[in-house]
C-alpha positions, 0 to 999 in steps of 0.5 A: 500500500502506498501513501502520498510522497511515495512513503509506504504504510510500513515506513510510515508506521516505522517512523511513528514507532521510532518517534514514540519510542524516543518519546518514551526514552526521553520521558524515562531519562527526564524522570531519572534526572529529576530523581537524581537531582533530588539526591543533591542537597539544596543550597542557599546559593541558588535557592529553592524557589519555584523559578529554580525548580521550573528551570531545573525541570526544563533543563532536565527535559532538554537534556533528556530530549537531546540524549534520546534523540542522539540514541547514545543510550540505545534503550529506544533502539533496543526496544524498537528492534524488539517491537519491530521483530515481534510485529514482523513475526506476527505478520509472517504468521498471519500471511502463512495462515492466509496462504494455508487457508487459501491452499486448503480451500482449493 
């Protein structure tokens, strides 16, 4: 099946999966950074204001997004490969089942 701009449905699906996995990776890393930051004692030098907490939240999100986009941790890549492999196996089983069904009807 072809879609606009000569992108197949499978390629479009793969792009969406890649994006979703990177978003998950980013969220996981952001949570990890936030929890790690909690272990650092608070200092009077920078204060513990709402503005500083917001700044650190935004900083953690940006760091997490950059790491996830670079793929340097490869968590998202491994998850994506596993998801794609399982889907490919399911599709192959379905296709084999359909072929078997057609052959048994003949």
